[in-house]
N, C-alpha and C positions, 0 to 999 in steps of 0.2 A: 500586193496591196493596192487597192484603187487609189486613184489621186485624191478623191473626195474624202476617203477615209484618212488618208495621210494628212490632209489639210485640217480635219477635225482634230486629230491627235495633237498636231502642232499648235493649234489655238486653245486647247484645253487648259484652263487655269486651276481647276480644283478636281481632285481625284480621290475617291474613297474606296478602299479594297478591304473587305471583311470576308475572307474565304479560306480560312485556315492557312494562310501564307506562311511558309517557313523560311523561304529565302526571298529577299527583295530582288526582283529581276524584271526584265522586260519593260522597262520604263523609258527606253530610248525614243526620242522623237517628242517627248513632252517638254520641250525646251522653254515653253512659256508658263509652266506649272508654278503657282505661287502657294498652293495649298495641297498637302498630301496626308491623308488620313489612312494609317495602317494599323489602327488600334484593334484590339481583340483578335489577334492572330497568333501564331506561334513563332514569330521572328526571334532568332537568337543572336544575329549579328547585324549590325547597321552596315550595309554594303550596297554597291551598285546605285548609289544616289548622287555621287560626286559631280555629276554632269547637271544636276538640277539646281543650277546657281541662282535661279530666280525665286526659289522657295522663300517664302516669309513665314510660313506655318507648317510645322511638322508634328504630326500625333503618332507616336509609337507606344502609346500606353497599352497595358494588358497584353504584354508579350513575354518573352523569356530572355530579354537582353541583359547581359552581365557586364558589358564594357561600353562606355561612351566612346565610340570610335567612328571614323568615316564621315565625320561632320565638317571637317576643316574647310572644304571648298564652299560650304553653304553660308557664306558671310552675310547674306542678307536676311537670315532667319531672325525673327523678332519674337517668336512663339514656338517653344519646344515643349512638348509634353511626353515624358518617359516614365510616367507614374506607373506603379504596379508592374515592375519588372524585377530583376535580380541585381541591380546595380549596387556596388559596394564602394566605389571610390569616384570622387569628383574629378574628372580628367577629360581631355579630349574636346574641350569647348573653347579653348583659347582664341580661336579666330572669330568667335560669335560675338563681337563686340556690340552688335545692335540688339541683343536679347532684351526683351522687356518682360516677357512672361517665361518662367522656368518652373515646370511642374515635375517634381521629383519625388512626390509622396509615395508611400508603400513600397520602398526598396529596402536596401541593407546598408544605407550610408551610416557610417560611424559605428558599425559593429566591430567588436574586438576580434582578433585572430582566433582561430579555433583553440579552445582551451585557456585563453587568456581572460583577464578581467577587463571590464569597461575601464577605459582611461579618458576622463573628462578633458584633460588637456590635449590629448591626441584628436579628440572630437573637434575641439575649437581649431586645431591646426588644419584639419580637413576642411573646415568652413572658410579659412583664409582664402582659399581658391576663389570664392564668390566675390571678393573685393574687386576684381577686375571688370565686372559688369556694371559700368557706370550708368546704364540706362535701365537696368532691372527695376520694374515696378511691382512685379507679383512673383512670389516665390512660395512653393510649397515643399515642405519637408516632413509633413505628417506621417506617422506611422513608420518611421526610420528609427533606428536605435539613437541617432544624433538628436532627434526631437525630444527625447526623454530628459535630456540635460537642459535644464532651464536657462543656463547661461549660453547655450548655443543660440537660443532665440535672441537674447539680448545682444550677443555678438553681432549676428546678422543684422538686426535693426540698427546697431550703432555704425556698421561699416558699409552698408548698402544704402547709401544716402537717398537714392531715388525711390527706395521701396515704399509702396503705398499699402500693399496687402502681404501678409505673411500667414500662411496656412488658413487662407480664406478669411482672414480677420483684418479689418482696417487697422493700419498702424498709426495710432493717435499720438498726440504730443505727450501724453503721460508715458506711453511706452517708449517713446524716443528719449525722454528724460531719464527714465530708469536705466535704459540701455546705456546711455551716455555716462551716467554715474558709475556703472559698472565697468565700462571699457573706455574710459576717457583718454588713456595713454597708448592704446594698442594700435 
């Protein structure tokens, strides 16, 4: 690789790849990357990005991801979009304390185990995971089984104090009041 090309790669801050990518690979050298868009691909597993520690924005929407994994080193992420995948459990985001935007719409979060009935209390327990994100300002859970439970919306609004938008709607004072009335002791 020529020195000029290597220097360009090293200085690249934003990268978008839409080419039916199935495996995330060949991103070595992009150590200044702050934005990576791998939406509308065929990615099944989040891998080979742990060296991209300067990333602040990651878009993996419209893929085939089932598990939130491989994100722990990306502690500078403020914007994560994993909408329209196959994610069923909130996990693997513990180190992402700077998250401000988390897009999880159109997944399978809160779905009961195969053959089981929907358990509203289990859905609330699943959402307790979101309490750790103190900077979270925008969250989408639309078109997930958990979003059909109206208590889930109230739970999220009452426990994510910085939240300004939920499912693309402004969280107003009335919504906060109703949420607090429902979940004032949790």
